[in-house]
N, C-alpha and C positions, 0 to 999 in steps of 0.2 A: 599406698601412702597413709594408711591409717596407723602405721607403726611409728610416725612421727608426732612429736608433741611440740607445742610452743613453750617457751620458758625464757628465762633470762641468764645471762652469763653468771650474775650474782647467785642465782639458786644452784648452780652447778659447781661453780669454781672460787677458790679463795687466791687472791694475789698478796703473796707475802713479800715485805722488803728484804733485800739481799743485805749483806753485811759489809762494813768497810774492811779493805785489805789493801793496804798501801803497796805500790809496786816494789819497794826496797824490802817489804816483809814476805814477799812470795820467793818460793825457793827454786821456782823453775821446773819442777818434776811432779809426776803424780797426776792430779786431777784437772781438768781445764777450769780456768776462771773466766766467768762471762761478766761483761761489761754491758753497756747498754745497746751495743750492735755486735754482738759476737764474742769469741774468744779473744781474750787480750793477755793471756799468760798462763801459767800452771802452778799448781800448789800441792804439797805431799798431803795436805789435809782437805777433805770435801766438807762442805755445808749441808748439801742436800744429797739423798740417796735418789739415784736415776732408776728408770729413765724420767726426764722431767722436762718442763718447758719453762724458759726464760723470756721474759717481756721488758724490752727496753722502756725505762722510765723517764730518763732525761736525755737530752741532746737532739740537735736540729737534724733530722732525717733518720734519727735511731730510735726516738720515742715512738713506742707502739709496735716495735720489730720483734717479731716472735722467733725464737730458736729452739730446735729440739735437741735434748742431749740423751744419748743412749744410756751413758753410765752416770756415775755419781759426779758431782760439780760443786763449784763455789761462785755463787751470784754476789756480785757486788751491789753496793748500796745505790748505785745508778739504774739497778734492775729489779723488777719482780721475778719471783718464781712461783710456779703454780701449783697449788694443792686442789686434788679432787675431793669433793665433799662426800660424794658416794659412788664407789667404783662400780656398783651394780647399775649405775644410770649413765655413766660416760668413763670411757678409757682415756688414758693421759695422751696417747698418739693421736686419738680423734680430737681430743681438747686442743691440740696444737693445730691441726688442720682447721678447726672452728675459729680459733683466734686470728690465724692467718687470713682466713676468708673474711673476717669480720672487719678487716682493714683498719686496724687500730693506729696506724700511722697517720691515717687521714683524721681520725678522730682527735690525736694529740695536737694537730696543726690548726683545728678549727677556732680555737680561742687565741691563736697567735703566739702563744707561749709553748715551747717546746719541752712540754713536762706532761706526761700521762698521769691522770688521776684515777684511782680505784673505783670511785664512786660513778664515774661516767661509764666505765667499761662494765661495771655490774649492772647498770639500767639498761645494756643492750639487749635487744629480743633476738632469740635465735631459734630455730627449729631442729630438733634434736631426734634422730631415729632411735631404733632399738638397738642394744648392744650388738647383736649379730649382724645388723646392717652398718653401724659403724665400723666392725671388723672389716667388713667387705670393701667398704669405702677406703679404709686405711690399706688393705691390700691392693687395691687397683692402682692408688696413687703412688705406694710404694714401688710397684712395678714400674711405673713411669720413672720415679726417682732413679730406681736401679739402672735402667737404660741411660738416663742423663748422666749418671756417675761413671757408667762404662765407657761412654763417649769422651768423657773429661780425662778419664785414666788414659784412654788410647792416645788422645792428643798429647798429653805430657809425656807419654813413654816416647811417641815419635819425635818429640823435641830432644829428648834426652840421646835418642839414637843419632838424630843431626848433628848435636853436640860432640858426641863421641867421635863421629866421622869427621867433623870439621877438625877436632883436635888431632886426630891420628893423620889426616892428610898433610896439615899444615906444619906438624911437627916433623914429620918423615921426610917431607921435601922431596926432591927428584933432580932430573938432569936439567941443568940450565937454570936452576933456582938461585936466587941471591937473596940476602937479607940486608935491611938498612933501617936507621930510624926514621920515624915519620916525617921528621923535618927535612930528610934527604929525599923522600919519595914524593913528597907534595909541599903544598904550603898549607899552613893553618892560620886561620883569621877568625877572630872574635866577632860575633854578631853584633848588633846594636839595640839599645833599650826600646821597647814599646810595651804597653801595658793592654790589658784585655778590654779595658774601657775604649781603647781605639779601634777596635773591630767594627767593621761595616760588613752589609751583606755581600758586596762584591768590589773588586778592586785589585790590589796588588795582594798576590797570596803570600802568606807568612806562616813560619812554623816556631812555635813556642816550646822551651824545653820541655815542659811538662806533657805536650802532646806527643814527644818522641816515646815518652815512656808508657803512654795510655792508648794513643790512637793509631800510630804507624807501625808497620812491621818493616821488613829489610829495605823496601823500597816503596816509593810513592809517586805517582803521576798526577795527583790532584791535592790541591791545598785545601785544609780543613776550615781555615779561617783567612780572613782577609783585612787588610788596611787600606785606607783611600789612597789613591794613586799619587796624591801630592806627596805622600811619605817616600817615594821611591828613590829620590835625590839624597835623603838623608839616612837611608837604611843600608846595611850591608847586605847584599844579595847573593846568593847561591845560584850558580848557573846549571843548567841540566848536566847531569853527570857528576856533580860535586856531591859530596857526602856530608851530611849534617849531623854533627855529634854532640850529644848531651854533656855538657862540661860538669854539670853539678846534679845531685840526686839526694833523696832523703836518706839512702844507704849506699855505702861505697861499692856494691855488687853492680848497682844500675849506672854508676858513673861510666860513661863512654859509650852508651847504647847509641846506635847510630841508624840513620836511613838514607839511602841513595835517593837523591832527589832526580827524578826522569820526567818531570813535567816538560811541558813546551816553553815555558817562560820562566824567567828568573823568579826567586821567591826570597822574601825577607825572612831573616834569621836573627832569633832572639839573643840577647848579649850572654845568656847562660849557655850558649851553645857555640861550636866552632864550625866553620866552613872549610873542608878538606878538598882542595883543588888538586887533581893528580892526572896521570894519563893512564890509569889503570882501568880493568873492567869495575864498574861502579858497585855493582852488586858483590863481587868478590870482596871490594874493600869493606862493605857494609857487613857482610858475613864474617870477616876477620875479627871486627868489633864484637860480634857475638859470640866469637869461639873461646874454649876454654883456654887457649894459648893466650889470647889478650887477656883475659881474666888473670891469669896467672902473673904475666909480665907488668901489668898495670899495678899490681899491689906494692911494687917498689915505690911508687910514685904518686899513691893515692892516699887521700883523707876524704874530706868532703868534695874536693875538686881532684882533677888529674893533670899531671905535666905531660900532655900527649906527645910533644916533640921526642922525648928521649926513648919511647917505647919502640923495639925493634919489630919490623913487620918483614914476614917472609913474602918474597915477590916471585911468583913462578913466571914462566912464560904466558903470553896472552892465551894460548889455548887451554891451558891448565887452569888459569884463573876462571875462564868461561865454563870449563867442565865442573869445577868445584861449586861455582854459584849455581850452576843448573840444577846440580844434585841437591844442594841445600833447599834451592827454591821449590823444587818438586815435593820435598817432604813438607815445606811450608804450606804448599796447596792443600795437601791431605789435613793438615793441622786445621787450616782455615775451615775447610769443608766440615770436619768433625765438629768443631766449636759452632759452626753455623746450625749444624743439625741439633746440637745440644741446646741452642738457645731457641730453636723451634719448638722443641719439646718442651722447654720451660714455659713458653708461652701457651702451648697447648695443655699444659698441665694447670696452668691458672685457670683457664676456661673450663676444664673438666672438673676440677674441684669446685668451682663457683656453681657450676650446673648441677653437680651431685647435691650439694648443700642448699642449693636453691630449689631443688627438685624439679628442675627443667629438663634434667636428664635421669632417666631411671636407673637406678644402680644395677637392677637384673638385666637391663639390656645395654648397658654403658659400653661404648666401643673406646678402645685404647686409641691414642693418636696415630694417625697413619704413619708409617715408617717403623712402629714399635714391634719388636718381635718378642713375645712372650715365651714363656716355658712350654 
């Protein structure tokens, strides 16, 4: 432990202000443009030579967020970029880990103003090891990061395989298949308005449009949020087996994302969603809305909203519906498992980095999180 010395961030690093670059001035190619919370675009000219570290300066939830860039980049004036005072004392990638572990996001919120000041960062005391030990810590954390990245890449690859298979099966059809507009296959009913301030701990389950985009997969058996039971008579309710469809989104690609409601009770549906009542396999319907075929067909009727009634849907025999949904669901189960493992490793990484920098874990005897398979 004698290789470590106590110092301050200000003795090691300089936080420089980024430069303004309006969105209309960015040409969309070349180098990443970093705002307060990560990449916000691309531009053909860089401001800073990489590798480098960007620290969010302004914005609720993003002030103090540290991001590492392998290559050259352009930091906006809502962020700082990091300069190392003496590279014989600290490396850039170790500086990134040091700033992450310093929890600058908490420092930014202590004043109640989402604006990180350099003076407060500079005052923070830290322990820094010799450069060889820094490099060893970077190597260990990098190995965990590599495993996390591999898991995410595998999950994304499986989703592409699922979508390709859905697109092929639904487009090719088969014996006994028919096609019809959604309005002929079932009934579409818009939900009814409620707001997040209406939520209670328990009561009538409800699905908000935003939750379909962020919290639910192809099907659900449990509500994430609830309304008072007294709301039941004034709400539009999805019955078990209905499919709830997002009618709006921040981008056209996500309009029409759906979840099959398979819970035991009715569930209230937000007015930015549609309830699709039908006599098909609910999971098959949900996967149709996730398929490339739906994405292709909805483009004729989509802006910020979508005219669902006119979209033509393939309707195979029930056995084929269940076979297709079972195939897609099996892939989804693998994706969920991979993402859960990636999240477990992310949490283990936080603890490992903290232990290494707080010296509660000896770098010479550090063990990687269980489940990691190194070289």
